[in-house]
Kinemage of the C-alpha trace (Angstrom):
@kinemage 1
@onewidth
@group {chain A} dominant
@subgroup {mainchain}
@vectorlist {calphas} color= white
{ca met a 1} P -0.226 -12.447 -18.443
{ca ser a 2} L -0.388 -10.511 -15.170
{ca ile a 3} L 0.333 -6.994 -13.945
{ca asp a 4} L 4.042 -6.186 -13.666
{ca ile a 5} L 4.131 -4.447 -10.279
{ca lys a 6} L 7.608 -3.237 -9.285
{ca ser a 7} L 7.122 -2.202 -5.652
{ca met a 8} L 4.856 -0.686 -3.024
{ca gly a 9} L 5.066 3.026 -3.668
{ca tyr a 10} L 2.938 4.844 -1.114
{ca val a 11} L 0.288 4.477 1.562
{ca arg a 12} L -2.550 6.904 2.275
{ca val a 13} L -4.261 6.944 5.675
{ca ala a 14} L -7.499 8.630 6.781
{ca ser a 15} L -7.376 9.862 10.379
{ca thr a 16} L -9.578 11.543 12.963
{ca asp a 17} L -6.522 12.781 14.910
{ca leu a 18} L -3.741 14.365 12.872
{ca asp a 19} L -1.981 15.645 15.988
{ca ala a 20} L -1.535 12.077 17.183
{ca trp a 21} L -0.185 11.104 13.766
{ca ala a 22} L 2.270 14.000 13.803
{ca thr a 23} L 3.640 12.764 17.119
{ca phe a 24} L 3.681 9.099 16.071
{ca ala a 25} L 5.175 9.574 12.601
{ca gly a 26} L 7.644 12.302 13.524
{ca lys a 27} L 8.692 11.477 17.073
{ca val a 28} L 8.085 7.716 17.378
{ca leu a 29} L 8.827 6.439 13.868
{ca gly a 30} L 11.322 9.189 13.095
{ca leu a 31} L 10.069 9.923 9.583
{ca gly a 32} L 11.153 12.953 7.616
{ca thr a 33} L 8.735 15.737 6.783
{ca gly a 34} L 7.649 15.730 3.148
{ca arg a 35} L 5.711 18.215 1.100
{ca gly a 36} L 2.585 18.257 -1.012
{ca pro a 37} L -0.162 20.455 -2.402
{ca asn a 38} L -2.674 20.238 0.443
{ca pro a 39} L -1.780 22.147 3.636
{ca asp a 40} L -4.272 20.071 5.650
{ca his a 41} L -2.498 16.812 4.831
{ca gln a 42} L 0.645 15.339 6.371
{ca tyr a 43} L 3.340 14.195 3.953
{ca trp a 44} L 6.063 11.904 5.315
{ca arg a 45} L 9.322 10.828 3.689
{ca ile a 46} L 11.540 7.795 4.189
{ca asp a 47} L 13.739 8.297 1.106
{ca gln a 48} L 14.015 10.548 -1.961
{ca val a 49} L 10.350 10.112 -2.936
{ca ser a 50} L 8.363 13.250 -2.127
{ca ala a 51} L 5.972 11.379 0.179
{ca arg a 52} L 5.657 7.679 0.933
{ca leu a 53} L 3.059 8.100 3.684
{ca val a 54} L 0.233 10.631 3.494
{ca val a 55} L -2.220 11.181 6.353
{ca phe a 56} L -5.329 13.286 5.795
{ca pro a 57} L -8.245 14.402 7.989
{ca ser a 58} L -11.369 12.258 8.010
{ca asp a 59} L -14.249 11.123 10.199
{ca val a 60} L -12.816 7.570 10.224
{ca asp a 61} L -9.477 5.987 11.117
{ca gln a 62} L -8.777 3.771 8.143
{ca leu a 63} L -6.319 2.765 5.474
{ca asp a 64} L -7.430 4.719 2.411
{ca cys a 65} L -5.357 3.050 -0.300
{ca val a 66} L -2.027 1.500 -1.221
{ca gly a 67} L -0.140 2.686 -4.309
{ca trp a 68} L 1.778 0.113 -6.356
{ca glu a 69} L 4.377 1.275 -8.854
{ca val a 70} L 4.685 0.036 -12.424
{ca ala a 71} L 7.543 0.907 -14.725
{ca asp a 72} L 6.101 3.321 -17.275
{ca pro a 73} L 3.043 4.341 -19.356
{ca arg a 74} L 3.176 1.134 -21.393
{ca ala a 75} L 3.145 -1.001 -18.257
{ca leu a 76} L 0.164 0.932 -16.898
{ca gln a 77} L -1.718 0.508 -20.170
{ca asp a 78} L -0.978 -3.230 -20.052
{ca ala a 79} L -2.375 -3.225 -16.502
{ca arg a 80} L -5.569 -1.519 -17.687
{ca glu a 81} L -6.066 -4.146 -20.369
{ca his a 82} L -5.340 -6.959 -17.941
{ca leu a 83} L -7.802 -5.665 -15.347
{ca gln a 84} L -10.458 -5.271 -18.021
{ca lys a 85} L -9.967 -8.855 -19.232
{ca ala a 86} L -10.090 -10.103 -15.633
{ca gly a 87} L -13.391 -8.307 -15.056
{ca val a 88} L -11.986 -5.909 -12.469
{ca glu a 89} L -13.555 -2.455 -12.610
{ca phe a 90} L -11.147 0.474 -12.362
{ca glu a 91} L -11.167 4.247 -12.652
{ca glu a 92} L -8.624 6.794 -13.795
{ca gly a 93} L -7.044 9.191 -11.347
{ca thr a 94} L -8.246 12.790 -11.616
{ca arg a 95} L -5.893 15.722 -12.165
{ca glu a 96} L -6.295 16.664 -8.502
{ca glu a 97} L -5.453 13.115 -7.374
{ca leu a 98} L -2.372 12.980 -9.593
{ca asp a 99} L -1.156 16.289 -8.156
{ca glu a 100} L -1.817 15.115 -4.589
{ca arg a 101} L 0.136 11.877 -5.110
{ca arg a 102} L 2.690 13.570 -7.366
{ca val a 103} L 2.518 10.878 -10.049
{ca gln a 104} L 2.025 11.045 -13.800
{ca glu a 105} L -0.842 8.550 -14.141
{ca leu a 106} L -2.815 6.201 -11.932
{ca val a 107} L -5.732 3.806 -12.023
{ca arg a 108} L -7.729 2.746 -8.962
{ca phe a 109} L -9.589 -0.475 -8.216
{ca arg a 110} L -10.761 -2.573 -5.268
{ca asp a 111} L -10.144 -6.158 -4.285
{ca pro a 112} L -13.120 -8.394 -3.371
{ca trp a 113} L -13.008 -7.089 0.254
{ca asp a 114} L -13.053 -3.388 -0.613
{ca asn a 115} L -9.323 -2.822 -0.084
{ca val a 116} L -8.309 -0.009 -2.435
{ca phe a 117} L -5.302 -0.331 -4.750
{ca glu a 118} L -3.781 2.293 -7.028
{ca leu a 119} L -1.394 1.456 -9.857
{ca phe a 120} L 0.802 4.361 -10.899
{ca his a 121} L 3.980 5.412 -12.662
{ca gly a 122} L 6.163 8.503 -12.611
{ca ile a 123} L 6.331 9.459 -8.943
{ca thr a 124} L 8.389 12.554 -8.056
{ca tyr a 125} L 11.715 12.603 -6.220
{ca glu a 126} L 13.183 15.395 -4.098
{ca ser a 127} L 16.539 16.940 -4.952
{ca his a 128} L 17.426 17.708 -1.333
{ca pro a 129} L 18.509 14.801 0.887
{ca leu a 130} L 16.238 13.287 3.504
{ca val a 131} L 16.861 14.436 7.065
{ca thr a 132} L 15.089 12.396 9.747
{ca pro a 133} L 14.807 13.410 13.413
{ca tyr a 134} L 16.972 10.553 14.695
{ca ala a 135} L 19.170 10.002 11.617
{ca ala a 136} L 17.156 6.870 10.828
{ca thr a 137} L 17.548 5.256 7.414
{ca phe a 138} L 15.100 3.053 5.520
{ca val a 139} L 15.809 0.365 2.910
{ca thr a 140} L 13.850 1.273 -0.224
{ca gly a 141} L 15.424 1.821 -3.668
{ca asp a 142} L 14.050 -0.487 -6.352
{ca gln a 143} L 12.272 -2.496 -3.647
{ca gly a 144} L 10.079 0.435 -2.604
{ca met a 145} L 8.422 0.544 0.797
{ca gly a 146} L 8.485 -2.404 3.178
{ca his a 147} L 5.188 -4.284 3.197
{ca ile a 148} L 1.545 -4.154 4.161
{ca val a 149} L -0.762 -6.802 5.658
{ca leu a 150} L -4.381 -6.528 4.538
{ca pro a 151} L -7.525 -8.128 5.959
{ca val a 152} L -9.510 -10.476 3.721
{ca leu a 153} L -12.378 -12.872 4.352
{ca asp a 154} L -11.444 -15.860 2.196
{ca asp a 155} L -7.948 -17.344 1.943
{ca val a 156} L -8.489 -19.232 -1.323
{ca glu a 157} L -10.158 -16.333 -3.121
{ca ala a 158} L -7.525 -13.885 -1.872
{ca leu a 159} L -4.677 -16.089 -3.051
{ca his a 160} L -6.295 -16.347 -6.470
{ca phe a 161} L -6.939 -12.607 -6.769
{ca tyr a 162} L -3.533 -11.406 -5.604
{ca ser a 163} L -1.554 -14.106 -7.423
{ca asp a 164} L -3.468 -14.905 -10.599
{ca val a 165} L -5.068 -11.512 -11.235
{ca leu a 166} L -2.508 -9.043 -9.874
{ca gly a 167} L 0.689 -11.053 -10.346
{ca phe a 168} L 2.037 -11.229 -6.783
{ca arg a 169} L 4.113 -14.334 -6.114
{ca leu a 170} L 3.487 -16.477 -3.031
{ca arg a 171} L 6.716 -16.473 -1.003
{ca asp a 172} L 5.718 -18.019 2.316
{ca ser a 173} L 2.775 -19.044 4.508
{ca met a 174} L 2.366 -19.147 8.277
{ca ser a 175} L -0.260 -21.215 10.064
{ca met a 176} L -1.932 -19.391 12.976
{ca pro a 177} L -4.540 -20.442 15.558
{ca gly a 178} L -7.972 -19.326 14.415
{ca glu a 179} L -8.806 -17.794 17.802
{ca phe a 180} L -6.119 -15.141 17.085
{ca val a 181} L -8.545 -13.612 14.576
{ca gly a 182} L -11.811 -14.353 16.363
{ca lys a 183} L -12.520 -17.800 14.922
{ca glu a 184} L -13.487 -20.872 16.917
{ca pro a 185} L -10.822 -22.575 19.111
{ca gly a 186} L -9.024 -25.391 17.357
{ca ser a 187} L -9.344 -23.845 13.893
{ca lys a 188} L -6.455 -22.346 11.960
{ca val a 189} L -5.905 -19.584 9.457
{ca trp a 190} L -3.067 -18.803 7.073
{ca leu a 191} L -1.010 -15.640 6.966
{ca arg a 192} L 0.213 -15.480 3.356
{ca phe a 193} L 3.269 -13.517 2.213
{ca leu a 194} L 3.533 -12.357 -1.415
{ca gly a 195} L 6.276 -10.550 -3.274
{ca val a 196} L 6.975 -8.708 -6.521
{ca asn a 197} L 10.717 -8.022 -6.234
{ca pro a 198} L 13.767 -9.299 -4.279
{ca arg a 199} L 12.211 -8.190 -0.975
{ca his a 200} L 10.759 -11.275 0.741
{ca his a 201} L 7.248 -9.821 0.612
{ca ser a 202} L 5.572 -6.527 -0.177
{ca leu a 203} L 2.026 -7.715 0.518
{ca ala a 204} L 0.575 -10.163 3.014
{ca phe a 205} L -3.004 -11.011 3.909
{ca leu a 206} L -4.827 -12.545 6.854
{ca pro a 207} L -8.437 -13.779 6.867
{ca met a 208} L -10.028 -11.565 9.517
{ca pro a 209} L -12.600 -8.763 9.642
{ca asn a 210} L -10.990 -5.392 10.309
{ca glu a 211} L -12.773 -2.052 10.008
{ca ser a 212} L -9.472 -0.174 9.717
{ca lys a 213} L -8.724 -2.115 6.488
{ca cys a 214} L -5.179 -2.700 7.716
{ca val a 215} L -3.526 -5.332 9.908
{ca his a 216} L 0.043 -4.049 9.760
{ca ile a 217} L 2.353 -1.711 7.819
{ca met a 218} L 6.138 -1.996 7.669
{ca leu a 219} L 7.752 1.145 6.261
């Protein structure tokens, strides 16, 4: 038994410079403006979901969490039971957090390298169509957002946690020179690609220290 994750649902980013994010997200990436309950936060759309990317003020520049969608309340309860059996500590989302993310329920937990995951169901959709600055379109639907690459410190342990505990399926692996991530010359590391739906991968990981808690995001 493993968790039945359907797709990557949202990404939350802590930032010391929201003006820079407004320029980058709106004028460089061409995302649509979303809406949410906190006027100090930026909510960005790429499809009918109210906000796929949320940026909020902080004293650090860091990936805050990644939200992964499950089908319904039963699937989320199954996930709770699975995490408990696997010895993974989790916490329930507060009313304020549910309102901020505009979901019905969520649970939060961390991987062995302090990357934060949220499992949720029941995200809200907007009735009015998305209008982006440059008429850009994004491929989402049942496949959700694109993918994210997270930093880890141990390839074997990460593959076990993401595959055996969370239920991601290994789709591909790429060998890279170790010096690309600060290791000694002549060594190698693996960039692993994992999926949960027809998209080639929704999650990838690379063994490297990274204070931002993020290597790469594809919307």
